[in-house]
C-alpha positions as CSV (number, residue, x, y, z in Angstrom):
1,Q,9.5,-32.7,-14.9
2,I,6.6,-33.3,-12.3
3,L,6.0,-31.1,-9.1
4,T,5.4,-33.5,-5.9
5,G,4.6,-32.8,-2.7
6,E,1.4,-31.4,-0.6
7,I,0.1,-27.6,-0.5
8,S,-2.4,-27.2,2.4
9,L,-4.8,-24.5,1.9
10,F,-7.2,-22.7,4.7
11,C,-10.7,-20.9,3.9
12,S,-14.3,-20.7,4.4
13,V,-17.3,-23.2,3.4
14,T,-18.4,-20.4,1.2
15,A,-15.1,-19.6,-0.1
16,S,-15.0,-23.5,-1.0
17,Y,-17.9,-22.9,-3.3
18,S,-17.2,-19.6,-4.5
19,F,-13.5,-19.9,-5.7
20,L,-12.1,-23.3,-5.2
21,Y,-13.6,-24.8,-8.3
22,E,-11.7,-21.7,-10.6
23,L,-8.8,-21.6,-9.0
24,L,-7.9,-25.7,-8.6
25,S,-9.1,-26.8,-11.3
26,K,-6.3,-25.8,-13.9
27,F,-3.7,-26.3,-11.1
28,R,-4.5,-30.0,-11.1
29,Q,-4.6,-30.3,-14.8
30,Q,-1.3,-29.0,-14.3
31,H,0.4,-30.0,-11.5
32,P,-1.6,-33.8,-10.8
33,G,1.9,-35.1,-8.4
34,I,0.8,-32.1,-5.4
35,E,-1.3,-33.4,-2.7
36,L,-4.1,-30.9,-1.7
37,K,-4.9,-30.4,1.6
38,L,-8.2,-28.8,2.3
39,H,-8.8,-27.3,6.0
40,T,-12.0,-25.0,6.3
41,G,-13.0,-23.0,9.4
42,D,-13.8,-19.4,10.1
43,T,-12.0,-17.0,7.8
44,A,-11.5,-14.8,10.7
45,T,-8.3,-16.8,11.7
46,T,-6.6,-17.6,7.8
47,L,-4.2,-14.9,7.9
48,D,-2.9,-15.8,11.5
49,R,-2.6,-19.2,10.3
50,I,-0.9,-18.9,7.0
51,L,1.4,-16.1,9.5
52,A,2.2,-19.3,11.9
53,E,2.5,-21.4,8.9
54,Q,0.1,-23.9,9.5
55,E,-1.1,-23.3,6.1
56,D,0.3,-22.4,2.8
57,I,-2.4,-20.7,1.0
58,G,-5.6,-18.9,2.4
59,I,-8.8,-17.1,0.9
60,A,-9.9,-14.5,3.4
61,A,-11.6,-11.2,4.0
62,L,-8.5,-8.6,3.6
63,P,-8.3,-6.3,6.0
64,A,-7.4,-2.8,5.0
65,K,-3.6,-2.7,6.2
66,I,-2.1,-6.2,4.7
67,P,0.8,-7.6,7.0
68,P,4.0,-7.0,4.7
69,S,5.3,-10.6,5.0
70,L,2.1,-11.6,2.8
71,C,1.3,-11.6,-0.4
72,V,-2.2,-11.1,-1.7
73,Q,-4.4,-11.2,-4.9
74,V,-7.6,-9.9,-4.7
75,L,-10.4,-12.3,-6.3
76,T,-13.6,-9.6,-5.6
77,S,-15.1,-8.0,-3.3
78,T,-18.6,-8.2,-1.4
79,P,-20.3,-5.7,0.9
80,L,-22.0,-6.7,4.3
81,V,-25.6,-7.2,4.7
82,F,-28.4,-7.1,7.7
83,I,-30.4,-10.7,7.4
84,A,-33.4,-11.7,9.0
85,P,-35.2,-14.9,9.1
86,L,-37.7,-15.0,6.4
87,S,-40.7,-16.3,8.2
88,G,-42.1,-17.8,11.8
89,S,-43.7,-16.6,14.7
90,H,-40.8,-13.6,15.4
91,S,-40.0,-12.6,11.8
92,G,-41.7,-9.7,12.0
93,E,-39.7,-8.2,14.7
94,F,-36.6,-7.9,12.4
95,S,-38.1,-5.6,9.8
96,G,-37.7,-1.8,9.3
97,S,-35.8,0.8,8.3
98,A,-32.4,1.2,11.0
99,E,-34.3,3.4,13.2
100,E,-37.5,1.2,13.2
101,I,-35.9,-1.7,14.5
102,L,-35.2,-1.7,18.1
103,W,-32.0,-2.9,18.4
104,R,-31.6,-2.9,22.2
105,T,-34.0,-5.6,22.4
106,V,-34.1,-7.7,18.7
107,P,-31.5,-10.6,19.7
108,M,-28.3,-9.9,17.2
109,I,-25.9,-13.1,16.2
110,L,-22.4,-11.7,15.7
111,S,-19.0,-13.2,14.6
112,E,-16.7,-13.6,17.6
113,S,-13.9,-12.0,16.1
114,G,-13.2,-10.6,12.6
115,L,-13.7,-7.8,10.1
116,A,-17.5,-8.0,9.9
117,R,-17.7,-7.8,13.7
118,E,-15.2,-5.2,13.9
119,Q,-16.7,-3.1,11.9
120,V,-20.6,-4.0,13.7
121,D,-19.2,-3.1,17.2
122,Q,-18.2,0.4,15.3
123,W,-21.5,0.9,13.4
124,F,-23.4,0.2,17.2
125,K,-20.9,2.4,18.8
126,S,-21.4,5.4,16.3
127,K,-25.1,4.6,16.5
128,K,-24.8,5.0,20.5
129,I,-26.8,1.8,21.3
130,K,-25.5,-1.4,23.3
131,P,-26.6,-4.4,21.2
132,N,-28.6,-7.3,22.1
133,I,-26.2,-10.1,21.6
134,Y,-28.2,-13.5,21.9
135,A,-25.0,-15.8,20.4
136,Q,-21.2,-15.2,19.2
137,V,-20.3,-17.8,16.4
138,A,-17.2,-18.8,15.0
139,G,-17.9,-18.7,10.6
140,N,-20.8,-16.6,8.7
141,E,-22.4,-19.8,7.9
142,A,-23.7,-20.6,11.1
143,I,-24.8,-16.9,11.5
144,V,-27.1,-17.7,8.4
145,S,-28.2,-21.0,10.0
146,M,-29.2,-19.1,12.9
147,V,-31.3,-16.9,11.7
148,S,-32.9,-19.0,9.4
149,L,-34.3,-20.8,12.7
150,G,-35.7,-17.2,14.1
151,F,-33.2,-16.2,16.9
152,G,-32.3,-13.3,15.4
153,L,-30.8,-10.5,13.5
154,G,-27.0,-11.2,11.9
155,V,-25.0,-9.1,9.1
156,V,-22.6,-11.3,7.1
157,P,-20.7,-11.0,3.6
158,Q,-23.5,-10.9,1.1
159,L,-21.5,-13.7,-1.1
160,V,-22.0,-15.5,1.9
161,V,-26.0,-15.6,1.7
162,E,-25.4,-16.0,-2.1
163,N,-24.1,-19.3,-1.4
164,S,-25.9,-20.5,1.0
165,P,-28.1,-23.2,0.9
166,L,-30.4,-21.2,3.4
167,A,-30.7,-18.6,1.6
168,S,-34.6,-19.3,0.9
169,K,-35.4,-19.2,5.2
170,I,-33.4,-15.4,5.1
171,K,-33.8,-11.6,4.0
172,V,-31.4,-9.4,3.2
173,L,-32.8,-6.2,5.6
174,K,-32.6,-2.5,3.5
175,I,-31.0,-0.9,6.3
176,D,-28.9,2.3,5.5
177,H,-25.1,1.7,7.1
178,N,-21.7,2.5,6.5
179,L,-20.5,-1.0,6.9
180,A,-17.6,-1.5,4.2
181,P,-17.2,-4.1,1.7
182,F,-15.0,-7.0,2.0
183,A,-12.3,-7.5,-0.6
184,I,-11.8,-11.3,-0.5
185,G,-8.3,-13.0,-1.4
186,V,-5.9,-15.5,-1.8
187,C,-2.8,-14.9,0.6
188,V,0.3,-16.7,1.0
189,L,3.7,-16.1,3.0
190,R,5.6,-13.7,0.3
191,R,8.9,-15.8,0.6
192,K,6.6,-18.6,-0.5
C-alpha cells in the first residue's frame, strides 16, 4: 500500500543544507505519494512550532530539558563559536583573546532568542560585562551575513559557519569560553 498525504517540516536554512538530503532521499524513494512541505526560519522557534502542531517534524538545537510530549533523535553536535569579519576597515578591532577584546565597545550581533542567546548572555554576565549590542536578529545565517559586512562580532554554531556561502568572508576567533555545544536533532510529537 502506498502512503499518501502531507508532512510539514521546519528547520533553519543551514539545517536544510546539512541534513535534508540524507534524511529525505530514502524517504522519497519509499514514500513517493507523501507531499513534503518545507518551511525554513529561526531554529529558536522550532520546538514551539512542533508543540503548537504548526509543523509535523522539525530539526533544531535541543535544550537540556526536552518537553515530555516530544520525541527526538540526535543527529550531531556542534560547538558555538565567536566570529568576526575577515577584512575591512574595522576587522582589526575584532581580533585578540577574550581578555584583549574590549567587549563594552565592540558591537555584537546576537540572536533575538534561543539557546545561543541564553548562553552568550550568561557568559557576559559571568564576566560582569554589559555587551554593546548592535543588532538582534532571527536566524544564525543573518548573524553571519552582518558579521561578514563588518558590523560587529557574532556567536553562532560552527555548523552554520561551515555551511555558509559567506564562510570565506569571516573568521572564527579563538576565544576561551565555556559555551556548551549544541545537540542538533529531529523532533516530533510523541503521539505522532
